[in-house]
GUMIVO-309614 format. One record per residue (C-alpha): residue in one letter; x, y, z. Coordinates in Angstrom, 1 decimal. Layout:
N
<rec rest="a" x="X" y="Y" z="Z"/>
...
! end
This chain:
372
<rec rest="m" x="39.3" y="60.4" z="150.1"/>
<rec rest="t" x="40.1" y="63.0" z="147.4"/>
<rec rest="h" x="37.0" y="65.0" z="148.3"/>
<rec rest="s" x="38.0" y="64.9" z="152.0"/>
<rec rest="f" x="41.5" y="66.2" z="151.1"/>
<rec rest="f" x="39.9" y="68.9" z="148.9"/>
<rec rest="a" x="37.6" y="70.0" z="151.7"/>
<rec rest="n" x="40.4" y="70.1" z="154.3"/>
<rec rest="q" x="42.5" y="72.2" z="151.9"/>
<rec rest="g" x="39.7" y="74.9" z="151.8"/>
<rec rest="g" x="38.0" y="73.6" z="148.7"/>
<rec rest="f" x="34.5" y="74.4" z="150.0"/>
<rec rest="v" x="33.4" y="77.7" z="151.5"/>
<rec rest="l" x="30.0" y="78.2" z="153.1"/>
<rec rest="y" x="27.9" y="81.3" z="152.3"/>
<rec rest="t" x="25.5" y="82.3" z="155.1"/>
<rec rest="r" x="23.1" y="85.2" z="155.4"/>
<rec rest="d" x="24.0" y="86.0" z="159.0"/>
<rec rest="a" x="27.5" y="84.8" z="159.6"/>
<rec rest="g" x="29.4" y="85.7" z="156.5"/>
<rec rest="t" x="31.4" y="83.3" z="154.3"/>
<rec rest="f" x="33.9" y="80.9" z="155.7"/>
<rec rest="p" x="35.6" y="77.6" z="154.7"/>
<rec rest="v" x="34.4" y="74.3" z="156.0"/>
<rec rest="n" x="36.5" y="71.2" z="156.5"/>
<rec rest="a" x="35.5" y="67.6" z="155.7"/>
<rec rest="a" x="33.9" y="66.8" z="159.0"/>
<rec rest="q" x="31.8" y="70.0" z="159.0"/>
<rec rest="l" x="30.7" y="69.4" z="155.4"/>
<rec rest="h" x="29.6" y="65.9" z="156.3"/>
<rec rest="h" x="27.6" y="67.3" z="159.2"/>
<rec rest="l" x="25.9" y="69.8" z="157.0"/>
<rec rest="l" x="25.0" y="67.2" z="154.4"/>
<rec rest="k" x="23.8" y="64.7" z="156.9"/>
<rec rest="n" x="21.4" y="67.2" z="158.5"/>
<rec rest="n" x="20.2" y="68.6" z="155.1"/>
<rec rest="y" x="21.5" y="72.0" z="155.8"/>
<rec rest="v" x="23.1" y="72.3" z="152.3"/>
<rec rest="k" x="22.6" y="70.4" z="149.1"/>
<rec rest="l" x="25.1" y="67.8" z="148.1"/>
<rec rest="p" x="27.6" y="69.4" z="145.7"/>
<rec rest="v" x="28.1" y="67.6" z="142.4"/>
<rec rest="v" x="31.8" y="67.5" z="142.3"/>
<rec rest="k" x="33.5" y="64.6" z="140.6"/>
<rec rest="k" x="37.0" y="63.4" z="141.5"/>
<rec rest="s" x="38.1" y="64.1" z="137.9"/>
<rec rest="t" x="36.9" y="67.7" z="138.4"/>
<rec rest="i" x="39.0" y="68.2" z="141.5"/>
<rec rest="m" x="42.1" y="66.6" z="140.0"/>
<rec rest="d" x="41.7" y="68.7" z="136.8"/>
<rec rest="k" x="42.4" y="71.8" z="138.9"/>
<rec rest="n" x="46.1" y="70.7" z="139.0"/>
<rec rest="k" x="47.0" y="69.1" z="135.8"/>
<rec rest="a" x="50.7" y="69.4" z="136.5"/>
<rec rest="e" x="50.4" y="67.1" z="139.6"/>
<rec rest="a" x="51.1" y="63.8" z="137.8"/>
<rec rest="l" x="54.2" y="65.2" z="136.0"/>
<rec rest="v" x="55.6" y="66.8" z="139.2"/>
<rec rest="r" x="55.1" y="63.6" z="141.2"/>
<rec rest="l" x="56.7" y="61.5" z="138.4"/>
<rec rest="l" x="59.7" y="63.7" z="138.3"/>
<rec rest="t" x="60.0" y="63.7" z="142.1"/>
<rec rest="i" x="59.8" y="60.0" z="142.4"/>
<rec rest="g" x="62.2" y="59.5" z="139.5"/>
<rec rest="q" x="64.9" y="61.7" z="141.0"/>
<rec rest="t" x="64.4" y="60.1" z="144.4"/>
<rec rest="v" x="64.7" y="56.5" z="143.1"/>
<rec rest="w" x="67.8" y="57.4" z="141.1"/>
<rec rest="f" x="69.5" y="59.0" z="144.1"/>
<rec rest="l" x="68.7" y="55.9" z="146.2"/>
<rec rest="i" x="70.1" y="53.5" z="143.6"/>
<rec rest="n" x="73.2" y="55.6" z="143.3"/>
<rec rest="c" x="73.8" y="55.7" z="147.1"/>
<rec rest="v" x="73.3" y="52.0" z="147.4"/>
<rec rest="a" x="75.7" y="51.3" z="144.6"/>
<rec rest="r" x="78.3" y="53.5" z="146.2"/>
<rec rest="a" x="78.0" y="51.6" z="149.4"/>
<rec rest="i" x="78.3" y="48.3" z="147.7"/>
<rec rest="q" x="81.5" y="49.4" z="145.8"/>
<rec rest="g" x="83.0" y="50.9" z="149.0"/>
<rec rest="l" x="82.8" y="54.5" z="147.9"/>
<rec rest="a" x="82.4" y="57.1" z="150.5"/>
<rec rest="l" x="79.2" y="59.0" z="151.1"/>
<rec rest="s" x="79.3" y="62.6" z="152.2"/>
<rec rest="t" x="77.3" y="63.9" z="155.2"/>
<rec rest="l" x="75.2" y="65.9" z="152.8"/>
<rec rest="e" x="74.3" y="62.8" z="150.8"/>
<rec rest="l" x="73.4" y="61.0" z="154.1"/>
<rec rest="s" x="71.2" y="63.8" z="155.2"/>
<rec rest="t" x="69.5" y="63.8" z="151.8"/>
<rec rest="l" x="68.8" y="60.1" z="152.3"/>
<rec rest="a" x="67.2" y="60.9" z="155.6"/>
<rec rest="f" x="64.9" y="63.5" z="154.1"/>
<rec rest="i" x="64.0" y="61.0" z="151.3"/>
<rec rest="s" x="62.5" y="58.8" z="154.0"/>
<rec rest="s" x="60.2" y="61.6" z="155.0"/>
<rec rest="a" x="59.4" y="62.4" z="151.3"/>
<rec rest="l" x="58.4" y="58.8" z="150.7"/>
<rec rest="g" x="56.1" y="59.0" z="153.7"/>
<rec rest="t" x="54.6" y="62.2" z="152.3"/>
<rec rest="v" x="54.0" y="60.6" z="148.9"/>
<rec rest="f" x="52.4" y="57.6" z="150.5"/>
<rec rest="t" x="49.9" y="59.6" z="152.6"/>
<rec rest="w" x="49.2" y="62.1" z="149.8"/>
<rec rest="l" x="48.3" y="59.6" z="147.1"/>
<rec rest="h" x="44.7" y="61.0" z="146.9"/>
<rec rest="k" x="45.5" y="64.6" z="147.7"/>
<rec rest="p" x="45.1" y="67.4" z="145.1"/>
<rec rest="m" x="48.3" y="69.4" z="144.7"/>
<rec rest="d" x="46.7" y="72.8" z="145.3"/>
<rec rest="v" x="43.4" y="74.5" z="145.7"/>
<rec rest="e" x="43.1" y="78.1" z="144.4"/>
<rec rest="t" x="39.4" y="78.5" z="143.6"/>
<rec rest="p" x="37.0" y="77.0" z="146.2"/>
<rec rest="i" x="33.5" y="75.9" z="145.5"/>
<rec rest="t" x="30.8" y="78.0" z="147.2"/>
<rec rest="l" x="28.0" y="76.3" z="149.1"/>
<rec rest="t" x="24.9" y="78.2" z="150.1"/>
<rec rest="l" x="23.3" y="77.6" z="153.5"/>
<rec rest="d" x="19.6" y="77.0" z="153.2"/>
<rec rest="v" x="18.8" y="78.3" z="156.7"/>
<rec rest="p" x="20.3" y="81.0" z="158.9"/>
<rec rest="m" x="23.4" y="80.0" z="160.9"/>
<rec rest="a" x="21.6" y="81.2" z="164.1"/>
<rec rest="d" x="18.9" y="78.5" z="163.5"/>
<rec rest="i" x="21.5" y="75.8" z="163.2"/>
<rec rest="l" x="23.2" y="76.8" z="166.4"/>
<rec rest="r" x="19.8" y="76.9" z="168.1"/>
<rec rest="r" x="18.9" y="73.4" z="166.9"/>
<rec rest="e" x="22.2" y="72.1" z="168.0"/>
<rec rest="n" x="21.9" y="73.8" z="171.4"/>
<rec rest="r" x="25.1" y="75.7" z="170.6"/>
<rec rest="e" x="23.9" y="79.3" z="170.5"/>
<rec rest="n" x="25.6" y="80.2" z="173.8"/>
<rec rest="e" x="29.0" y="78.5" z="173.0"/>
<rec rest="n" x="32.0" y="80.5" z="172.0"/>
<rec rest="w" x="33.7" y="79.6" z="168.8"/>
<rec rest="q" x="37.4" y="80.1" z="167.8"/>
<rec rest="n" x="37.5" y="79.8" z="164.0"/>
<rec rest="t" x="33.9" y="79.5" z="162.6"/>
<rec rest="p" x="30.4" y="79.0" z="164.0"/>
<rec rest="l" x="30.7" y="75.3" z="163.0"/>
<rec rest="d" x="33.6" y="74.6" z="165.4"/>
<rec rest="f" x="31.3" y="72.5" z="167.5"/>
<rec rest="v" x="31.1" y="69.8" z="164.8"/>
<rec rest="d" x="34.7" y="68.6" z="165.2"/>
<rec rest="r" x="35.5" y="70.1" z="168.6"/>
<rec rest="k" x="37.5" y="67.6" z="170.6"/>
<rec rest="r" x="40.6" y="67.3" z="172.6"/>
<rec rest="q" x="43.5" y="68.5" z="170.5"/>
<rec rest="w" x="46.2" y="66.0" z="169.5"/>
<rec rest="p" x="49.3" y="66.7" z="171.6"/>
<rec rest="w" x="51.6" y="67.6" z="168.7"/>
<rec rest="n" x="49.1" y="70.0" z="167.3"/>
<rec rest="l" x="48.3" y="71.5" z="170.7"/>
<rec rest="y" x="51.9" y="72.2" z="171.7"/>
<rec rest="w" x="52.9" y="73.4" z="168.2"/>
<rec rest="h" x="50.1" y="76.1" z="168.4"/>
<rec rest="y" x="51.1" y="76.8" z="172.0"/>
<rec rest="g" x="54.7" y="77.5" z="171.0"/>
<rec rest="m" x="53.5" y="79.8" z="168.1"/>
<rec rest="t" x="51.1" y="81.6" z="170.4"/>
<rec rest="f" x="53.8" y="82.0" z="173.1"/>
<rec rest="a" x="56.1" y="83.5" z="170.5"/>
<rec rest="r" x="53.5" y="86.0" z="169.3"/>
<rec rest="k" x="52.0" y="87.0" z="172.7"/>
<rec rest="k" x="54.9" y="86.8" z="175.1"/>
<rec rest="l" x="58.0" y="87.2" z="172.9"/>
<rec rest="k" x="56.3" y="89.8" z="170.7"/>
<rec rest="l" x="57.3" y="88.0" z="167.5"/>
<rec rest="t" x="54.3" y="89.4" z="165.7"/>
<rec rest="w" x="55.7" y="88.3" z="162.3"/>
<rec rest="i" x="55.0" y="84.7" z="163.2"/>
<rec rest="i" x="51.5" y="84.4" z="161.7"/>
<rec rest="l" x="50.7" y="81.0" z="160.3"/>
<rec rest="s" x="47.0" y="80.8" z="161.2"/>
<rec rest="p" x="44.4" y="83.2" z="159.9"/>
<rec rest="t" x="43.6" y="86.1" z="162.1"/>
<rec rest="d" x="40.1" y="87.0" z="160.8"/>
<rec rest="r" x="37.0" y="85.7" z="162.5"/>
<rec rest="p" x="35.3" y="83.8" z="161.0"/>
<rec rest="i" x="38.4" y="82.7" z="159.2"/>
<rec rest="k" x="38.7" y="83.2" z="155.5"/>
<rec rest="r" x="41.0" y="80.2" z="154.9"/>
<rec rest="l" x="41.9" y="77.0" z="156.7"/>
<rec rest="a" x="45.1" y="77.2" z="158.7"/>
<rec rest="d" x="48.3" y="75.9" z="157.1"/>
<rec rest="d" x="49.7" y="74.6" z="160.4"/>
<rec rest="n" x="46.9" y="72.4" z="161.5"/>
<rec rest="f" x="48.0" y="68.8" z="162.3"/>
<rec rest="p" x="44.9" y="66.5" z="162.5"/>
<rec rest="e" x="45.1" y="63.5" z="164.8"/>
<rec rest="p" x="46.0" y="60.4" z="162.8"/>
<rec rest="t" x="44.0" y="57.2" z="163.1"/>
<rec rest="l" x="45.2" y="54.4" z="165.3"/>
<rec rest="k" x="46.0" y="52.3" z="162.3"/>
<rec rest="s" x="48.2" y="54.9" z="160.7"/>
<rec rest="l" x="50.3" y="55.6" z="163.8"/>
<rec rest="p" x="52.7" y="52.6" z="163.3"/>
<rec rest="i" x="53.3" y="53.7" z="159.7"/>
<rec rest="l" x="54.0" y="57.3" z="160.8"/>
<rec rest="f" x="56.3" y="56.0" z="163.6"/>
<rec rest="v" x="58.3" y="54.0" z="161.1"/>
<rec rest="f" x="58.8" y="56.9" z="158.7"/>
<rec rest="h" x="59.6" y="59.3" z="161.6"/>
<rec rest="v" x="62.2" y="57.0" z="163.2"/>
<rec rest="a" x="63.7" y="56.1" z="159.8"/>
<rec rest="y" x="64.8" y="59.7" z="159.4"/>
<rec rest="a" x="66.9" y="59.7" z="162.5"/>
<rec rest="a" x="68.1" y="56.1" z="162.0"/>
<rec rest="i" x="69.6" y="56.9" z="158.6"/>
<rec rest="l" x="71.7" y="59.7" z="160.3"/>
<rec rest="m" x="72.8" y="57.2" z="162.9"/>
<rec rest="a" x="74.0" y="55.0" z="160.0"/>
<rec rest="g" x="76.8" y="57.6" z="159.6"/>
<rec rest="w" x="78.3" y="56.5" z="162.9"/>
<rec rest="n" x="81.7" y="55.7" z="161.2"/>
<rec rest="l" x="81.7" y="58.4" z="158.5"/>
<rec rest="d" x="85.1" y="59.6" z="157.3"/>
<rec rest="l" x="85.0" y="63.2" z="158.7"/>
<rec rest="p" x="87.9" y="65.7" z="158.8"/>
<rec rest="t" x="88.5" y="65.4" z="162.6"/>
<rec rest="r" x="87.7" y="63.0" z="165.4"/>
<rec rest="t" x="85.9" y="65.8" z="167.2"/>
<rec rest="e" x="83.5" y="66.3" z="164.4"/>
<rec rest="l" x="82.8" y="62.6" z="164.2"/>
<rec rest="l" x="82.1" y="62.5" z="167.9"/>
<rec rest="l" x="79.8" y="65.5" z="167.7"/>
<rec rest="w" x="78.0" y="63.8" z="164.7"/>
<rec rest="r" x="77.4" y="60.7" z="166.8"/>
<rec rest="i" x="76.1" y="62.7" z="169.7"/>
<rec rest="a" x="73.8" y="64.8" z="167.5"/>
<rec rest="s" x="72.4" y="61.9" z="165.6"/>
<rec rest="a" x="71.8" y="59.9" z="168.8"/>
<rec rest="i" x="70.1" y="62.9" z="170.4"/>
<rec rest="q" x="67.8" y="63.2" z="167.3"/>
<rec rest="l" x="66.8" y="59.6" z="167.5"/>
<rec rest="g" x="66.3" y="59.7" z="171.3"/>
<rec rest="t" x="64.2" y="62.9" z="171.2"/>
<rec rest="i" x="62.0" y="61.5" z="168.4"/>
<rec rest="v" x="61.4" y="58.2" z="170.2"/>
<rec rest="s" x="60.8" y="60.0" z="173.5"/>
<rec rest="a" x="58.3" y="62.4" z="171.9"/>
<rec rest="w" x="56.3" y="59.4" z="170.6"/>
<rec rest="f" x="56.1" y="57.8" z="174.1"/>
<rec rest="t" x="55.5" y="61.0" z="176.2"/>
<rec rest="m" x="53.5" y="63.4" z="174.1"/>
<rec rest="p" x="50.3" y="61.3" z="174.0"/>
<rec rest="l" x="50.1" y="61.4" z="177.8"/>
<rec rest="q" x="47.3" y="63.8" z="178.7"/>
<rec rest="i" x="47.9" y="65.3" z="182.2"/>
<rec rest="h" x="45.8" y="68.4" z="182.8"/>
<rec rest="d" x="45.6" y="68.7" z="186.6"/>
<rec rest="v" x="47.7" y="70.7" z="189.0"/>
<rec rest="p" x="50.8" y="68.6" z="190.1"/>
<rec rest="p" x="49.9" y="66.6" z="193.2"/>
<rec rest="s" x="52.7" y="68.2" z="195.2"/>
<rec rest="l" x="51.3" y="71.7" z="194.5"/>
<rec rest="q" x="47.8" y="70.5" z="195.3"/>
<rec rest="k" x="48.9" y="69.1" z="198.7"/>
<rec rest="l" x="50.8" y="72.2" z="199.6"/>
<rec rest="f" x="47.9" y="74.4" z="198.7"/>
<rec rest="a" x="45.4" y="72.3" z="200.7"/>
<rec rest="f" x="47.8" y="72.1" z="203.7"/>
<rec rest="a" x="48.3" y="75.9" z="203.7"/>
<rec rest="r" x="44.6" y="76.5" z="203.5"/>
<rec rest="k" x="43.9" y="74.0" z="206.4"/>
<rec rest="e" x="46.6" y="75.6" z="208.6"/>
<rec rest="r" x="45.3" y="79.1" z="207.9"/>
<rec rest="q" x="41.9" y="78.0" z="209.1"/>
<rec rest="r" x="43.3" y="76.2" z="212.2"/>
<rec rest="h" x="45.4" y="79.2" z="213.3"/>
<rec rest="s" x="42.4" y="81.5" z="212.6"/>
<rec rest="w" x="40.4" y="79.4" z="215.1"/>
<rec rest="m" x="43.3" y="79.4" z="217.6"/>
<rec rest="g" x="43.3" y="83.2" z="217.5"/>
<rec rest="h" x="39.9" y="83.3" z="219.1"/>
<rec rest="h" x="40.5" y="80.7" z="221.8"/>
<rec rest="h" x="44.2" y="80.6" z="222.7"/>
<rec rest="n" x="47.2" y="82.9" z="222.4"/>
<rec rest="a" x="45.9" y="85.5" z="220.0"/>
<rec rest="d" x="49.3" y="87.1" z="219.2"/>
<rec rest="r" x="51.0" y="83.8" z="218.5"/>
<rec rest="a" x="48.1" y="82.5" z="216.5"/>
<rec rest="a" x="48.0" y="85.7" z="214.5"/>
<rec rest="e" x="51.7" y="85.4" z="213.7"/>
<rec rest="e" x="51.4" y="81.8" z="212.7"/>
<rec rest="g" x="48.3" y="82.5" z="210.7"/>
<rec rest="a" x="49.9" y="85.3" z="208.9"/>
<rec rest="r" x="52.9" y="83.1" z="208.0"/>
<rec rest="w" x="50.7" y="80.4" z="206.6"/>
<rec rest="y" x="48.5" y="82.9" z="204.9"/>
<rec rest="k" x="51.5" y="84.3" z="203.1"/>
<rec rest="k" x="52.5" y="80.8" z="201.9"/>
<rec rest="a" x="48.9" y="80.1" z="200.8"/>
<rec rest="s" x="48.9" y="83.4" z="198.9"/>
<rec rest="i" x="52.1" y="82.4" z="197.1"/>
<rec rest="v" x="50.6" y="79.0" z="196.2"/>
<rec rest="a" x="47.4" y="80.7" z="195.1"/>
<rec rest="e" x="49.4" y="83.0" z="192.9"/>
<rec rest="m" x="51.4" y="80.1" z="191.4"/>
<rec rest="k" x="48.1" y="78.3" z="190.7"/>
<rec rest="g" x="46.7" y="81.4" z="189.0"/>
<rec rest="r" x="49.8" y="81.8" z="186.8"/>
<rec rest="a" x="49.7" y="78.1" z="186.0"/>
<rec rest="e" x="46.0" y="78.4" z="184.9"/>
<rec rest="r" x="46.8" y="81.4" z="182.7"/>
<rec rest="a" x="49.7" y="79.4" z="181.2"/>
<rec rest="r" x="47.4" y="76.4" z="180.4"/>
<rec rest="t" x="44.8" y="78.6" z="178.7"/>
<rec rest="l" x="47.3" y="80.8" z="176.7"/>
<rec rest="i" x="45.8" y="79.6" z="173.3"/>
<rec rest="s" x="42.2" y="79.7" z="174.2"/>
<rec rest="d" x="39.7" y="79.3" z="177.1"/>
<rec rest="d" x="38.3" y="76.3" z="175.3"/>
<rec rest="p" x="39.0" y="73.2" z="177.4"/>
<rec rest="n" x="40.1" y="71.3" z="174.3"/>
<rec rest="w" x="43.0" y="73.7" z="173.9"/>
<rec rest="r" x="44.1" y="73.4" z="177.6"/>
<rec rest="a" x="47.8" y="72.6" z="177.8"/>
<rec rest="s" x="49.4" y="70.4" z="180.4"/>
<rec rest="l" x="52.3" y="72.2" z="182.1"/>
<rec rest="r" x="54.2" y="69.0" z="182.7"/>
<rec rest="l" x="54.1" y="68.0" z="179.1"/>
<rec rest="l" x="54.7" y="71.6" z="178.0"/>
<rec rest="v" x="58.0" y="71.8" z="179.9"/>
<rec rest="l" x="59.0" y="68.4" z="178.6"/>
<rec rest="y" x="58.0" y="69.4" z="175.1"/>
<rec rest="e" x="59.9" y="72.7" z="175.1"/>
<rec rest="l" x="63.1" y="71.0" z="176.5"/>
<rec rest="t" x="62.8" y="68.3" z="173.9"/>
<rec rest="v" x="62.4" y="70.8" z="171.1"/>
<rec rest="v" x="65.4" y="72.9" z="172.2"/>
<rec rest="v" x="67.7" y="69.9" z="172.5"/>
<rec rest="y" x="66.5" y="68.5" z="169.1"/>
<rec rest="m" x="67.0" y="71.9" z="167.4"/>
<rec rest="v" x="70.6" y="72.2" z="168.7"/>
<rec rest="a" x="71.4" y="68.7" z="167.5"/>
<rec rest="r" x="69.7" y="69.4" z="164.2"/>
<rec rest="m" x="71.6" y="72.6" z="163.7"/>
<rec rest="y" x="74.9" y="70.9" z="164.1"/>
<rec rest="i" x="73.9" y="68.2" z="161.6"/>
<rec rest="v" x="73.1" y="70.9" z="159.0"/>
<rec rest="v" x="76.3" y="72.8" z="159.7"/>
<rec rest="e" x="78.4" y="69.7" z="159.5"/>
<rec rest="d" x="76.8" y="68.7" z="156.2"/>
<rec rest="f" x="78.6" y="71.7" z="154.6"/>
<rec rest="v" x="81.6" y="72.1" z="156.8"/>
<rec rest="s" x="82.8" y="68.5" z="156.2"/>
<rec rest="l" x="83.0" y="69.2" z="152.4"/>
<rec rest="r" x="86.3" y="71.0" z="153.0"/>
<rec rest="a" x="88.1" y="67.7" z="153.4"/>
<rec rest="m" x="86.5" y="64.8" z="151.7"/>
<rec rest="p" x="88.0" y="61.3" z="151.3"/>
<rec rest="k" x="89.4" y="60.5" z="147.8"/>
<rec rest="s" x="86.7" y="57.9" z="147.1"/>
<rec rest="a" x="83.9" y="60.5" z="147.6"/>
<rec rest="f" x="85.0" y="62.0" z="144.2"/>
<rec rest="e" x="84.8" y="58.7" z="142.4"/>
<rec rest="t" x="81.7" y="57.7" z="140.4"/>
<rec rest="v" x="79.9" y="54.4" z="140.5"/>
<rec rest="n" x="81.2" y="51.8" z="138.0"/>
<rec rest="w" x="77.9" y="50.9" z="136.5"/>
<rec rest="q" x="79.5" y="48.5" z="134.0"/>
<rec rest="a" x="80.2" y="46.1" z="136.9"/>
<rec rest="y" x="76.4" y="45.5" z="137.0"/>
<rec rest="w" x="75.9" y="44.8" z="133.3"/>
<rec rest="p" x="76.1" y="41.2" z="132.1"/>
<rec rest="h" x="79.0" y="40.5" z="129.7"/>
<rec rest="i" x="78.8" y="38.0" z="126.9"/>
<rec rest="s" x="82.1" y="36.7" z="125.6"/>
<rec rest="r" x="82.9" y="34.3" z="122.8"/>
! end
């Protein structure tokens, strides 16, 4: 597990005579080793973990602070002391932090100096053996190893970033490497989780919004702020749950209504074209022109839809569904508005806190007392 994390963090780079030097992920490294293209690197787990000696101390401090904060918040609730919106939001983030700690148990903290592997044969020979010499690649010549349909969240995240750069001209948004072949693995890649891990991820994800919902009866300065807090927290929970149940749907065809309209327009154009040769030529030509115009509009819509689907790449694995894309963008916008209100209210509500929010926990109430 540690070696896989190390590889996926860019811990191994491949030197080739004809394709330059580029990083390889865990799946690509496994493929190279299985087919004897490279020699097995002798890298012990202790060697990898030695690259970040501060990891254990940092994790210990993080866990210690988190546990203390949790205990303090639980004790305040038991003693009837008020929690601020900022403390409640921190609790929500702690749920995400615990999920991160759980999934990164075997992950090195950082990789600064990669291990170089030398390819024993030219890259062109490997592509020829794999019957991949005519395929286009997006990041490295080894893309074919783990080329598959992108996980929806990863696909639409990259779509949003690509749209911002290409269409909105926000050229400063550069998270992925621009060199080809890439010199480092992208920081914004979200691999598809296993089926067994999905329930765990779902629990941690929903827990974040559920904790904010726990502030349904918070003591806020005004009734309007409390109402807006309830609406925002409910929206966050609703959008997260809806994302889980809608994003995995993979619909990549043209909407049936558009398909029928296009087919009908094409059929009518052919029929009126035939009528022009056998019946009233003027009327047939007029009707044919009308339907041809409609068919042209539909064809233009279809062309724009196709260009929108392939905005990231012509690779079918990066082909976006317009239905899910619209749903995704709307969900993200609604979620961001709700999230922004939560963040603003976290600090605005500090202007008028209830008296008990300034009281500290009476820890002596939890210590046993021995009397004579």
